[in-house]
N, C-alpha and C positions, 0 to 999 in steps of 0.2 A: 701546131701539128708536130713540128720537130721536137718540141719540148716533151710531148707525150711519148715519142719514140725513144728518147734518150733517158728520161727519168725512170726511177724505180716505181714499183707498184704503190708503195706508201706515198710517194710524192704525187703520183697520178691521182690516187683516190683522194688525197688531201686537197689537191688543187680543184678537182671536180666538186667536191662537197663545199669547198670554200666559195666557188662561183655560185653554186646554188644558194648557199647561205647569204652571200652578198646580195643576190637578187631578192631574196626573201626579206632581208633587212631594209633594202631600199623601198620595197613595196610597203613594209610595215611603217617605215618613217613617213612615207607619203600619206598613208592612211591616217597616221597620228596627226600629221599637220592639217589635213583636211578636217578631221574631227575637231581639232582645236579651233579652226575657223568657224565651224558650225556652233561650237560651244560659245564662242565670243558673240555670234549673232543671237543665240538664245539668251545669253547674259544681257545683251542690250535690250532685248524684248522684256526680260524680267525686270531690268532696271527701270524701264519706262513704266511698267505696270506697278511696281512697288513704290518708286520714288515720286511719280508724277500723278498717275491716274487715281490711286487710292486716296492720297491726301486731298486731291481736287474733289473727288466724290464726297469725302467727309466734310469739306468746307461748304459744298453746295447744300448738303443735308442740314448742317448746322445753321446755315443762313435761312433756310426754309423754316426751321424750328423757332428761330428768333421772331419771325413774322407771326407765327401762330401764338407764341407766348405773349407778344405785345398786344395782339388782338384780344386774347383772353384777359389780360390785365385791364383793358379798356372795358370789356363786357362785364366782368365780375363786379358786383356791388359790395361784396364783403371785402373789407380792407386787408384782412389776413390773406385771403385767397389771392387778392391782387398782388400783394407783396411776394407771395410765392412765385407767381408768374413773372414778376419783374426780376426776381432772383434767377429764374430759369432763363430769362433773356440774357442776363449777364453771363451765365454759365455757357450758353450756346455761343455767345459772342467770343468768349475765351477759347472755345473749341475751334472756331474757324480761324481765329487769329493764330492759334498753335499750328493749324494746317498751313497757313500762309508762311509761318516760320520754317516749316519743312520744305515748302516749295521754293522758297527764295534761293537756296544754293543751286538747284537744278534747272530752274526756269528764269533765272535772272535776266538772260539775254532775249527772252521771248517777249515781243511787243504786245501780243494779245494778253499774256499773263500780266504785264504791267498795267494794262487797262483794267483787268479784273481786280488786281491788287488795289489800285486807287479807289475803285468803286467800293470794295469791301471795307477799306479803311474809313471811307466817308460814311458808310453805313454804321460802322462802329461808333463814330462820333455822333451820328444822329440818334443812336439807340440810348444815349444818355438822357434824352429829353423825356421819354415816357415816365420815368420816375419823378421828374420835376412836375409834369402835368398832373400826375396822380397826387402828388403831395400838395399842390396848390388847389386841387379840386376843379381845375379847368378841363372838364371832360369834353367840352365842345372843341377846344383847341387840340385836345388829345385826338379826337376823332378826325379833325381836318388833317392833322399830322399823319395819321395812319393812311388816310385815303389819298391825300394829295402829294405827300413827300415819301413816306416809307415804302408804300407798295410799289410806286413807279420805279424807285431806285432799286428795290430788290429784284423786280422783273428785269430791269436792265442788266443787273449784275448776273442773274441767272442766264440770260441770253448770252452774255459775254463768256460765261463759264462753258456753256454748250458749244460755242464756237471753238474755245480752247480745247475742249474734250475731243471734238472732231479732228482737230489737227494732231493731237497726241495719238489718237487711235489710228490715224493714217500712218504715223511714224511706226507704230506697233505692227501694222499690217506690212509695212515695208521691211521691217526686220524679219518677220516671218517668211516673206517671199525670198529674202536674201538667204535665210537658212535653208529653205527648200532648194534654191538654186545651188547652194554649196553641196547639199546632199546628192543632188542629181549629178553634178560634176564629179563628185567623189566616186560615185558608182561607175561612171564611164571610165575614169582614170584607173581605178582599181581593176576593172575588167580588162582593160587594155594591157596594163602591166602584168596581170596574171597570165594572159595569153603569151606575152613576151617571155615571161619566166618559164612557162611550159616549153616553148620552142627552144629556149636556151638550154634547159635541162635535157631535152631530147638530143640536141646536138652534142652536148658534153658526154652523154651516155654512149652515143654512137662512136665518138672518137675514142673514149676510154675502152670500149669493148674491142675495137679494132686494134688498139695498141697492145692490149693484154693478149689477144689471140696471136699477134705477131711475136710477142715475147715467149709465149708458151710453145709456139710452133704448130699448134693444132688445137683441137677441142680438148678441154680439161678432162672429159670422160675418156678419150683415147689415151691421153697421158697417164691417167690413173690405171687403165688396163695394162699399159706397157710396164708401169712400175710394179704392179701385182705379178706380172709374168716373170720379171727379173727377180723379184723377191721369192717367187716359187721355184727358182732355179731353171726356168725355161729359157736358157740362153740361145737356143737354136732359132727362136722366133726373131725375124728381122723387124727393125723399126722403120716405119714409113717416114722418111725425112725429105720427100720430094718438094714439099712446100715450106719446109722449115728453114729458117735462117741459121747460119753457123753459131749465132749467139743465142739461139732459142733453147728452151728447156728440152724439147724432144731430141734435138741434135746432141745435146750433152748426154742424154740418157742412152742414145745409140753408142756414143763413144764409151760410156761406162759399161755397156753390155759387151763390147769387143774386148775391153780391158779385163773384165771378169772371166771371159772365155779363156784368155791366155793364162791367167793365174790358176784357174782350175786345171788346165792341162799340165802346168808345172807341178801342181800338188800331187797329181796322180803319178807323176814320175818318181815320187819319193817312196814308193812301195818297197823297192829293193833294200833301202836303208832300214826300213822297219823289219824286214825278214832277217837281215844280218844281226840286228839287235836281239831278235828272238833266239837265234842260235847261241849267242853269248850267254843269254839267261839260262838256257838249258844246260850248258856246260857248268855254270856256277851252281846250279841246283844239284848236279851229280856229285860235285865235290862236297856240297853241304850234306848230302845223304851219307857219304862215307864218314864224315866227322860225327854225324848223328849216331851211327852204330857204336863208335868208340865211346861216345858219351853215355850210351845206354849201358855198356859194361861197367863203367865207373859208377853209374847210378845203382847197379845191382850190388856192387860192393858196399856202397853207402847204405843200401837197404838192409844188408846183413848186419852191419855194425849197429844200425839203428834198432834192430830187433833186440840185440844183447843189451843195448842201452835202455830200452823200454823195460826189459825184465828187471834190470837193476833198479830202475826208478820205481817199478812196481813193489819190489821188496822194501825199498825205503819208504814208500807210501804206507805199507802195512805197519812197519815199525813206528812210523810217525803217528798212525792212527792209534796204536796201542799206547804210545806215550801220551797222546792227547787224552785218551780215556783215563789213564792213571792220573794224569795231572788234574782231570776233572774230579776224580774221586778224592784226591788229596785236597783239592779246593773245597769240596763239600764237607770233608771232615774238618778242615780248618774253620769253616763257617760254624759247624756245630760246636766246636770247641769255644769259639768266640761267644756263641749264644749261651753256652753253659756258664762261662765266666761272668757274663753279664747278669744271668739269673742269680749267681752267687752274690754279686755285688748288691743286687736289689734286695735279696734276703737279709744280708747284713744290715742294710739300711733300715729295713722293717724291724729287725731286732733292736737296733739302736733307738728307734722311735718308741717301741714298747717299753724299753728300759726307762726312758724319760717319763713315760706315763706312770710307771710304777713308783718312781721317785716322788712325783706329784701326789699320787694317792697316799703314799706313806706319810707325806707331810700333812695331808688332810686328817688322816687318822690320828696323828699326833696332836693336832689342834683339838680334835673332838675329845680325845682322852683328857686333855688338859681342862677343857671346859667342864667335862663330866666331873672331874675331881673338884673343881670350884663349886659347882652346883651342889654336889653332895655335901661339901663342907657347909655351905649356906643352909642347906636343908636341916642339917644336924643342929646348927645354932638356933635357927628359927623354931625348930621343934622343942628345943629346951626352953626357950623363952615363952612361947605362946601357950603352951599347955592345951586347954580346951579350945582355944581360939586358933587353932593351927590349920584352919582350912586353906590358907594360902599355900601351905606346904604341899597341898595336892598338885597345885600348878607346877611347883618346882619338881615334884616327883615325875610329872608328865614330861617335862623337858628332859629330865634325866633319861627317861625311857626312849625319847626320840633320838637323843644323842647316841644312846646305846644301839638303836637300830641302824643309824647311819654308819656307826663303826662296823657293825656286822656286814652291811652291804659293801663297804669299802674293802673289808677283808676278803669277801667273795670275789670282788673284781680283781683284787691283787692276785688271788689264786689263779683265776682264769688267764690273766695276762702272763703270769709266770709259766703256766702250762703251754700257752701259745708260743711263747718265746722258746721254750724247750723244743717244741715240735719244729719250729722254723730253723732252729740251729741244726737239728738233725737233717732237715731237708737240705740245708746249705752244705752240710758235710757230704751228703749223697751226690749233690751236683758237682762238688769239687772232685769227687772220685770219678765221676763221669767225664769231667774235663780232662783229667789225667789220662784216662783210657783213650780219649779222642786224640790227644797229643801223641800218644804212642802209635796210634794207627797212622797219623800223618807221617811220622818218622819212617814207618815201614813202607808207605807209599813212595816216599822220596827215594828210598833205596832201590825199589823196583824200577823207578824212572831212570835212575842212574845206570842200571844194567841195560835197559833198552837203548839208551843213548849210546852205549858202547857198540851194540849191534849196528846202530845207524851209522856210526863212524866207519865201521868195517865196510858196510855196503857203499858208503860214499867213496872209499878208496877204489873199490872195483869200478865204480861208475866213472871215476876220473880217468882210468886207463881206457875205458871204452870211448869216452869223449875224445881222448887224444887220437885214437884211431879214426874216429869219424872226422876229426879236424883235418887229418892228412888226406883222406879221401875227398873231402869237400874242397881242399886246396887244388887238387888235380882237376876236379870237376869244374872249378871256377875258371881255371886257365883255359880249358877247352871251351867252356861256355862263352868266354870273352871272344874267342876266335869265331865261334859259330855265330855269335850275335852280330859281329861285324859283317860276316858274309850274308847273314839273313837280312840285315838292314840294307846292304847294297842291293841284294836281289829284290827285296820288297820295294825299294824305291824305284829301281829300274822297271820292275814289273808294273808297278802302279802308274808310273809315267808313261810307259809304253801302252798300257791298256787304255789309259785316259786319252792319250793322243790318237791311238788307233780308232777308238770309238768316235771321238770328235771328228777326226779326219774322214772316217767312213760316212758319218752322218752328213757332214758338209758336202762331201764330194757327190754322194748319192742324190742330193737334191738338185744338182745341176745337170742339164741336158745340153751337150755340146753339138755343134753342127756336124762334126765328123761321125758322131754316134748316129745321128739321124740318117746320114748318107749310108753308113754301114747297114743300118736296119733296112733301108730301101733296097740295097743290093742283095741282102739275104732273102728278101721277100720275092725277088725276081726269079723266074724259073730257069 
């Protein structure tokens, strides 16, 4: 109990949940232990069933099958059928011997099993005889063996197996009863421990709730209402600490309310200081107004100078526009001159090409003329020799005519080329004249640009004087502007700070309601 009073909320909650968790773990551990016990009992039952009962039932069945197969071997007259039955006897004998091998490890200490084992081994030895009887043909001895020896021994073994099975089944029933008893005990124990855990959890919860209420000083809802009232500025509402301890939360909230009331009262006393600051700001603003008038006069002077400067700049702009136009004209003329010169060059190149063609054609004409002379000479010689048989001379005459035609065509082409060359030469001369005229125009344009640039220079001088006057006025204006900027900055900073502080102070103070205000309101309400 003392621990819950001294410890913090985290420690208390942690301890309470640790106790509940411990009880839960103990209950779970006990349940697991009991379940393990039941599991061991069931495992014992399963072990008896799998390792003892099943092999024993298999041995009993195989033993019965050996008797049936031996009897069939005696009854069947067909030798092959009898051999199959004898083989079946051997197979069934091997099966129950294998079952004995499985039972030996688990039932070695059981006396009844020892008796069954001895009988089955004896039966295994006896089952070697039917094959010998059948091989020797002693069917009478075979029959006596089955009736007097084999059947009584098998019945005795089966009876012993039944006794052993009853004992093993009793053990199985005992294991089942043990498991049921374990389950019933587990239910009782778990129920009891669960009730104990519930009682312990209830006790821990009661102790925890009482300790938390003692630390809070009251109900959490009431503490929340008090906190909301203080947050809303209702400092006139008293906090009920009649049942609260000095170390409780409500007691601390009451002390906080009293402290806040004192602080708010002091804050309201700072109103006079704010009023004094307002007066100082008003005086500074008046000084600022006077300086502003002086600055306005200086600005008027600057405006007058700027007008003159603008007029000078306007004239310079007009001159510059004219100069730009003339420069554009000169540039266009120069381009035309360049184009004319380029055409002259092209024309001269064409004339050169035509001249070369004329030379080639003249060479062809010379060759044709030479060949014509040779052919004519040959024709004359042949004509003199042939006489009547001068038909071949007709061919020569035809060639002469062809050459003459080619000569005529070449002459015409030479004539055309010469005429074309003459016309192009004339065109070149005209273009050259045009280029000269263009160059003269360029020169005139350059002269006019020079005159205009002189006017621009004069206007620039006047503009320089105006700019100097503007510079003086701006210097005076700058000095006054610096002073005004300092005053404006101080006034702005003070005004901003005062305005912000006043707004914040008013907002904060107005949210609080003090006890004396409530008393004053009550007195004013009285008649």
